[in-house]
MIKOLMAR-95881 format. One record per residue (C-alpha): residue number from 1; residue in three letters; x, y, z. Coordinates in steps of 0.25 Angstrom, whole numbers. Layout:
// residues N
<NUM, 'ALA', <X, Y, Z>>
...
// end
This chain:
// residues 258
<1, 'MET', <557, 430, 802>>
<2, 'THR', <546, 440, 806>>
<3, 'GLU', <532, 437, 810>>
<4, 'ALA', <527, 443, 797>>
<5, 'GLN', <536, 433, 789>>
<6, 'VAL', <530, 421, 798>>
<7, 'ILE', <516, 424, 794>>
<8, 'ASN', <518, 430, 780>>
<9, 'PRO', <508, 422, 771>>
<10, 'ALA', <517, 424, 759>>
<11, 'MET', <528, 416, 765>>
<12, 'PRO', <531, 403, 757>>
<13, 'GLY', <527, 394, 769>>
<14, 'ASN', <513, 400, 770>>
<15, 'ARG', <511, 400, 755>>
<16, 'VAL', <514, 385, 756>>
<17, 'LEU', <504, 383, 768>>
<18, 'ARG', <493, 391, 761>>
<19, 'PHE', <495, 383, 748>>
<20, 'THR', <494, 370, 756>>
<21, 'ALA', <482, 374, 762>>
<22, 'PHE', <476, 378, 748>>
<23, 'LEU', <479, 364, 743>>
<24, 'PHE', <473, 358, 755>>
<25, 'GLY', <460, 366, 753>>
<26, 'GLY', <460, 361, 738>>
<27, 'VAL', <462, 347, 742>>
<28, 'ALA', <451, 348, 753>>
<29, 'TYR', <441, 355, 742>>
<30, 'LEU', <444, 344, 732>>
<31, 'THR', <441, 333, 742>>
<32, 'PHE', <428, 340, 745>>
<33, 'LEU', <424, 341, 730>>
<34, 'PHE', <427, 326, 729>>
<35, 'THR', <419, 323, 741>>
<36, 'ILE', <407, 331, 738>>
<37, 'LEU', <407, 325, 724>>
<38, 'TYR', <408, 311, 730>>
<39, 'ALA', <397, 314, 739>>
<40, 'ILE', <388, 317, 728>>
<41, 'GLY', <391, 303, 722>>
<42, 'PHE', <390, 296, 735>>
<43, 'VAL', <376, 301, 738>>
<44, 'SER', <371, 300, 724>>
<45, 'GLY', <378, 286, 722>>
<46, 'LEU', <384, 291, 709>>
<47, 'VAL', <398, 290, 703>>
<48, 'VAL', <406, 288, 716>>
<49, 'PRO', <411, 274, 720>>
<50, 'LYS', <405, 274, 734>>
<51, 'ALA', <391, 280, 735>>
<52, 'ILE', <381, 280, 747>>
<53, 'ASP', <375, 267, 743>>
<54, 'THR', <387, 260, 738>>
<55, 'GLY', <398, 252, 745>>
<56, 'ALA', <399, 240, 754>>
<57, 'ASN', <386, 237, 762>>
<58, 'SER', <387, 235, 777>>
<59, 'GLY', <376, 233, 788>>
<60, 'ILE', <366, 243, 789>>
<61, 'PHE', <370, 247, 803>>
<62, 'GLU', <385, 247, 800>>
<63, 'ALA', <382, 256, 788>>
<64, 'ILE', <374, 266, 796>>
<65, 'ILE', <384, 267, 807>>
<66, 'VAL', <396, 269, 797>>
<67, 'ASN', <388, 279, 789>>
<68, 'LEU', <383, 287, 801>>
<69, 'ALA', <398, 287, 806>>
<70, 'LEU', <403, 292, 793>>
<71, 'MET', <392, 303, 792>>
<72, 'SER', <395, 307, 807>>
<73, 'LEU', <410, 308, 804>>
<74, 'PHE', <407, 318, 793>>
<75, 'ALA', <397, 326, 801>>
<76, 'VAL', <406, 327, 813>>
<77, 'GLN', <418, 332, 804>>
<78, 'HIS', <410, 341, 796>>
<79, 'SER', <403, 348, 808>>
<80, 'VAL', <415, 349, 818>>
<81, 'MET', <425, 354, 808>>
<82, 'ALA', <415, 365, 803>>
<83, 'ARG', <413, 371, 817>>
<84, 'LYS', <420, 384, 821>>
<85, 'SER', <426, 378, 833>>
<86, 'PHE', <433, 367, 826>>
<87, 'LYS', <438, 376, 815>>
<88, 'HIS', <444, 385, 826>>
<89, 'TRP', <451, 373, 832>>
<90, 'TRP', <455, 366, 819>>
<91, 'THR', <461, 379, 813>>
<92, 'GLN', <471, 379, 824>>
<93, 'PHE', <478, 367, 817>>
<94, 'ILE', <475, 369, 803>>
<95, 'PRO', <475, 382, 794>>
<96, 'LYS', <462, 390, 794>>
<97, 'SER', <463, 390, 779>>
<98, 'VAL', <461, 375, 778>>
<99, 'GLU', <451, 373, 789>>
<100, 'ARG', <439, 373, 779>>
<101, 'SER', <447, 364, 769>>
<102, 'THR', <450, 354, 780>>
<103, 'TYR', <436, 354, 784>>
<104, 'VAL', <432, 351, 770>>
<105, 'LEU', <442, 340, 768>>
<106, 'CYS', <438, 333, 781>>
<107, 'ALA', <424, 333, 777>>
<108, 'SER', <427, 328, 763>>
<109, 'LEU', <435, 317, 769>>
<110, 'THR', <425, 313, 779>>
<111, 'LEU', <414, 312, 768>>
<112, 'LEU', <423, 304, 759>>
<113, 'LEU', <425, 294, 771>>
<114, 'LEU', <410, 294, 772>>
<115, 'PHE', <408, 290, 757>>
<116, 'TRP', <419, 280, 758>>
<117, 'GLN', <414, 273, 771>>
<118, 'TRP', <399, 275, 769>>
<119, 'SER', <391, 262, 770>>
<120, 'PRO', <380, 260, 760>>
<121, 'MET', <366, 257, 765>>
<122, 'PRO', <359, 254, 752>>
<123, 'ALA', <345, 251, 757>>
<124, 'VAL', <336, 260, 748>>
<125, 'ILE', <327, 269, 756>>
<126, 'TRP', <320, 275, 743>>
<127, 'SER', <323, 274, 728>>
<128, 'ILE', <316, 283, 718>>
<129, 'GLN', <313, 274, 706>>
<130, 'GLU', <308, 284, 696>>
<131, 'PRO', <320, 288, 688>>
<132, 'GLU', <316, 302, 686>>
<133, 'MET', <313, 305, 700>>
<134, 'ALA', <326, 298, 704>>
<135, 'MET', <333, 307, 695>>
<136, 'VAL', <326, 319, 701>>
<137, 'ILE', <331, 315, 715>>
<138, 'ALA', <345, 312, 710>>
<139, 'THR', <346, 326, 704>>
<140, 'LEU', <340, 332, 716>>
<141, 'SER', <352, 326, 724>>
<142, 'PHE', <362, 333, 714>>
<143, 'VAL', <354, 346, 716>>
<144, 'GLY', <358, 345, 731>>
<145, 'TRP', <372, 343, 728>>
<146, 'VAL', <372, 355, 718>>
<147, 'ILE', <365, 364, 730>>
<148, 'VAL', <377, 359, 739>>
<149, 'PHE', <388, 364, 729>>
<150, 'THR', <381, 376, 724>>
<151, 'SER', <378, 381, 739>>
<152, 'THR', <393, 380, 742>>
<153, 'PHE', <397, 389, 730>>
<154, 'LEU', <386, 399, 734>>
<155, 'ILE', <393, 402, 747>>
<156, 'ASN', <408, 399, 746>>
<157, 'HIS', <411, 385, 741>>
<158, 'PHE', <426, 386, 741>>
<159, 'GLU', <426, 392, 755>>
<160, 'LEU', <417, 381, 760>>
<161, 'PHE', <426, 370, 756>>
<162, 'GLY', <439, 377, 760>>
<163, 'LEU', <445, 382, 747>>
<164, 'HIS', <443, 397, 749>>
<165, 'GLN', <450, 396, 762>>
<166, 'VAL', <463, 390, 757>>
<167, 'ALA', <463, 398, 744>>
<168, 'ASN', <462, 411, 753>>
<169, 'ASN', <473, 406, 762>>
<170, 'LEU', <482, 403, 749>>
<171, 'VAL', <482, 418, 746>>
<172, 'ALA', <483, 422, 760>>
<173, 'ARG', <469, 428, 760>>
<174, 'GLU', <460, 428, 772>>
<175, 'MET', <446, 421, 771>>
<176, 'PRO', <435, 432, 770>>
<177, 'PRO', <425, 432, 781>>
<178, 'PRO', <412, 423, 779>>
<179, 'VAL', <401, 430, 773>>
<180, 'PHE', <387, 426, 775>>
<181, 'ARG', <380, 424, 761>>
<182, 'THR', <367, 417, 756>>
<183, 'PRO', <368, 415, 741>>
<184, 'PHE', <357, 407, 733>>
<185, 'PHE', <354, 394, 740>>
<186, 'TYR', <357, 400, 754>>
<187, 'ARG', <346, 410, 752>>
<188, 'PHE', <336, 398, 753>>
<189, 'VAL', <343, 389, 762>>
<190, 'ARG', <354, 391, 772>>
<191, 'HIS', <361, 378, 769>>
<192, 'PRO', <360, 374, 754>>
<193, 'ILE', <372, 365, 755>>
<194, 'TYR', <365, 356, 765>>
<195, 'LEU', <352, 357, 758>>
<196, 'GLY', <360, 352, 745>>
<197, 'PHE', <366, 340, 753>>
<198, 'ILE', <352, 336, 758>>
<199, 'ILE', <346, 336, 744>>
<200, 'ALA', <358, 328, 739>>
<201, 'PHE', <358, 318, 750>>
<202, 'TRP', <342, 315, 750>>
<203, 'ALA', <339, 316, 735>>
<204, 'ALA', <342, 302, 732>>
<205, 'PRO', <334, 293, 722>>
<206, 'THR', <338, 281, 730>>
<207, 'MET', <340, 283, 745>>
<208, 'SER', <347, 272, 752>>
<209, 'ALA', <348, 270, 767>>
<210, 'GLY', <363, 275, 766>>
<211, 'HIS', <359, 287, 758>>
<212, 'LEU', <348, 290, 768>>
<213, 'LEU', <357, 289, 780>>
<214, 'PHE', <367, 298, 773>>
<215, 'ALA', <356, 308, 769>>
<216, 'ALA', <350, 308, 783>>
<217, 'VAL', <362, 310, 791>>
<218, 'THR', <368, 320, 782>>
<219, 'THR', <355, 328, 783>>
<220, 'ALA', <355, 327, 798>>
<221, 'TYR', <370, 332, 798>>
<222, 'ILE', <366, 344, 789>>
<223, 'PHE', <356, 349, 799>>
<224, 'VAL', <366, 348, 810>>
<225, 'GLY', <377, 355, 801>>
<226, 'ILE', <367, 366, 798>>
<227, 'MET', <365, 368, 813>>
<228, 'LEU', <380, 369, 815>>
<229, 'GLU', <383, 377, 803>>
<230, 'GLU', <372, 388, 806>>
<231, 'ARG', <377, 389, 820>>
<232, 'ASP', <391, 393, 814>>
<233, 'LEU', <385, 402, 803>>
<234, 'VAL', <377, 410, 814>>
<235, 'GLY', <390, 411, 822>>
<236, 'MET', <397, 416, 809>>
<237, 'PHE', <386, 426, 803>>
<238, 'GLY', <377, 428, 815>>
<239, 'ASP', <364, 435, 813>>
<240, 'GLU', <366, 435, 798>>
<241, 'TYR', <365, 420, 798>>
<242, 'ARG', <354, 420, 808>>
<243, 'ARG', <345, 429, 799>>
<244, 'TYR', <349, 420, 787>>
<245, 'ARG', <345, 407, 795>>
<246, 'GLU', <331, 414, 798>>
<247, 'ARG', <329, 418, 783>>
<248, 'VAL', <334, 405, 776>>
<249, 'SER', <330, 391, 778>>
<250, 'MET', <340, 380, 782>>
<251, 'LEU', <339, 370, 771>>
<252, 'PHE', <325, 371, 764>>
<253, 'PRO', <320, 385, 758>>
<254, 'TRP', <306, 383, 762>>
<255, 'TYR', <309, 380, 777>>
<256, 'LYS', <314, 393, 784>>
<257, 'ARG', <315, 388, 798>>
<258, 'SER', <330, 387, 804>>
// end
């Protein structure tokens, strides 16, 4: 057998591996879709069987420790696996084509664990009694989720969640090099996905202690995530991203300072 035959992507064995990778990417993406839809119900307290303020009550200090541990687990997983150095190490053991899908699957499973094991802290911090105003605030929360989803499609939703990589791998096509683009929302804020999450988490007609803890910790993590992400973006796009950072605000259009 020649070397060309060994590495020929058209060989049946290679086709099976590429198709397996594609199936894995599809499972990871469907898991993500289920997780993000559950997250909407979890935060808003709608439809899902276990929401942020439901479940067995425990002592306040036990609930704080459990919830902080769950959010810390997600933060560590989400940040470490996104770093370039980890990707370089990780792709020595898994195919590069499924690296993003593996990251998406791990993040989704970690979030599902958080939803499952979350300890409610139902003490009410604020509650809007006027029905019209409560509806406005609830609608604002869903607007935040719309911003999140729309922003992913404005860049490349399917690449962001690993499908583009496994689809290209399936047909033995190389991934195109990253291109820096700033469509629509990205012309006004550098991180509209994070902005959408902040709106979705904080726009609550009734804010419990558990919801407040969740919103505060995730918002703090968002700012840490932005710092790490922008460091990677500067490394990837150099002066082009530096000029963009000087020109466009981080999260709020009227606040231009980085």
